[in-house]
N, C-alpha and C positions, 0 to 999 in steps of 0.2 A: 125584800127588805129595804128599808129606807136608806138612801145614800146621800152623803153630804160632802161637798168640797170645802176643805179647810186649809188655810194658809200654812205653809210648811213650818213656820216658827211656832205654831200652836201644837206641834207634835213633840213629844219627848220619847225616850226609850220605852217607857211603860204606859204613858197616858197621852190623851188628846183632849184639848180644851175647845169647846164650841161656844161661840158668843154671837151677839147680834141677831139677825133675822133667823138664822138656822137654829139658834138656841130657843128662840121664841116658838119656832115651828115644832121643835121637839117637845117643849113643855106644854104649850097651849093647844096646838093643833093635833099633834099625835097623842097628847096626854100620856106621855111616857112616864115610866116609873123606874126607880133604881132596879137594876138587874136586866132591864130591856137592852137589846142589842141593835146596833146599826153599823153601816159601813162608812168609814171616813177615808177620803182620798186627798192627797196633797196636789193633785192635778198633774203630777209628773211621773214619779216612779213608785209611789207608795200607796197601796190600798190595804186597809186593815179592818178586821172585825173588832168592834169596840163594845164594851159593856158599861152602861151608865152606873157610876158609883156615887154621884152627888149632883144635885140640882139646887143652886142657891143664887138668888138675886140675878136671874137671867143668864147665869153661866152654867154650862153643863160640863162636868168632868167625867171622862170615861176611861176605863182600863183597856189597854190593847190586849185582846185575847190572842189574836194570831195575825200574821201577815198573809195577805191573799195574793194569789197569782193574777196578773193582769191578762185577761183573755179577750176583752171587748174592743181593743183598738186595732184598726186595720194596718196591714203592713204597707199599703199604698197610702201616701199622704196626699189627700185630694183637697185642693183649695178651690173655693167658689169665688170667681171674680164676677160680680153682679153689678151691671149698670143700675144706678139708683132708680127704683121703680116708684110709682105713685103710692100715696096712702101708707098703709101698714104692711104692704106686700113684702118688704125686706124682712120684717119680723117673721113672717111666715116662712120665707126662704131659710132664715137662720135656724128657726125652731126645727123644721122638718129635715133639713140637711144635717143638722147636728145629730138628730136621731139616726140618720142613715150612715153617719160616720165621717162627715167632713172634718178635716183637720184645721181649716182656717177659712176666713172670709175676707175678701178684698172688694169693698164697694168702690165704684169709679164713676166718672162722668164722661159721657160720650156725646157725639154730635146731637143725637135725638133724645137725650135725657130730658124728660119733661119737668122733673122736680127742680124747683128753684133752690139751689144749694146755699145754705147759710152756715158759714164756717163758725159763727159765734155759737151756734147750737150743737156743734159737733160733739163736744164732750158729753153733754146730756144725752145725746142720741147714742153714743157709744156705750154709756153706762146702761141705758135701757137694753140695747142689743146684747151686751155682755151678760146681763141678768137673764135674758131669755135663753141664751146659749147655756148658761150654768144650769138652769132649771131643766132644760131639755137633756143635757148630759146626765144629770142625776136621774131623771125619769127613765132614760134608756140604758142606764147602768154603764155609762162610759167611765173610763179612768182618767180622761183628760177633757178639759173644757176648750173648745176651739178658740183660737185667737181671732179677734176682729180688728182689722187694720183701719187706720184713718183713710178717708176717701182719697183716691188718686185721680189725677187728671188722666186723659187718654194717653198723653205722651209718657207720663210716669208709668202707666201700666205697660206700655210697649217696652219700656226700658227694663222692666222686671221679668220679661218672658224667658230670658236666657237661663233663669234659675231652675226651670222645670224640664223634666225628662219627656213629658208629653203634654201638648197644649191642644185641647179640644175646643175649637171656636164654633159655637153653636150658631148656625146660619141657615135660614130656611131656603136660600137659593144656592145651596151647596152644589158643587160640580161632580156629582157621582159618588161622593163619599158619604156613607152612613156611619153612625157612631160605632156600630159593631165591627165594620170593616177596619176601623182604625184601632179599636181597643183590643180586639182578639189577638192580632200579632204581638202587640205590646204585652198582653197578659201571658202569652206563651213564652216570650223572651224572659219575662219576670220570673216565671215558674222554673226556668232552667238555671237561674242564678243560685248561688249557694246561700245559706241562711244569713251569712254576714253581708251579702250584697243585695238582699231582696227588697230593701226599702227603696221606694221610688217616689218622685214628686210629680203629681199630675195637676194641671190647671184646667178648669172648666170656665170658659168665658161666655157670659150670657148678656145679650143686649137689652135695651129698654123696650118699652111698649111699641115704639115705632121701628125697632130693629136697627141694624147697622147700615151705614152708608157703604157704597162700593169702595170708596177710598179707604175707609177703616178696614174693610176686609182685605184689601191689597196690602195695607200697612202691616196688619197682623200676620198675614201669610209670609210677608217679607221678613218677619222676625221669627219664623219657624212654626207658627200656628198652623193647624190643619182644620180647614172648614169642614164641619160635619153636620149632617142632617139628623133629625130625631124622628124619622118616620114620615108618613104621608100626610099627617095632619099638622097644622100650625098650632103650636102650644103658646099659652100665655107665658110671659117672662118669668113669673114665679113658679110655673110648672116645669119649665125647661130645665132649670138647675136640678130639681129633684129627680126628674126623669133621667138625665144624663148621669147623675151621681149613682142612682140605683143600678143603672146598666153597667157602669164601671165596677161597682162593688160586686156585682154578680159575676162578671167576666173574669175578675181577678181572684175569684174564689171565696169572697167574703160572705156570699149567700149560697154557697154550694155550687157555684158555676164551673169550677175547674174539674 
């Protein structure tokens, strides 16, 4: 069933109003009719089954049939910190990692970042990335759209590390640690917590095409990050984030791993 994210102010006790591109999608693409149903989410705590009762001048009005239980969000809040890659690779990371359950994205600049960052284009870029995240969240039946932060400098990223319970620093020259060795003990500890304590914040840090410098590795480890390998093969930067996220989701039971 089609799913749409709708601003909270467009919900009332009995109705939800759809406008803009989503309304056009319902009317022109889906060719919906009165009586058809869809799922509307406020992106926070409300998912509802809604029945269309009126479509007029690009506005869709729907009756709330029932409130739905939210089952698609992971108990582990995983943030992807991705050093800005070339071309449209960041779009791929956002799309696929949203499907896999990422909670948020933090683009950042590191020593070997190839992209020439232009702050003047940041808002337009964020709008594009946010749209991709929204569409991916709808397609994968998420209840929330991942947050995409403004790009950070390397120092700003380091300063933010203390906010996370586990920091997986993806590094091809890791010193004996593989991702599974780091995540499995964390997952066991998480599983032993009570329901009220089970939420945890995990950060996956992925470097640019040229990887991290030795100094960056030392600085990250000095702030509590654990350097982890992703197997015997060297992955592309856009593949690393997806692989690490999928492994974490599996080990924490989101894919039947527990």
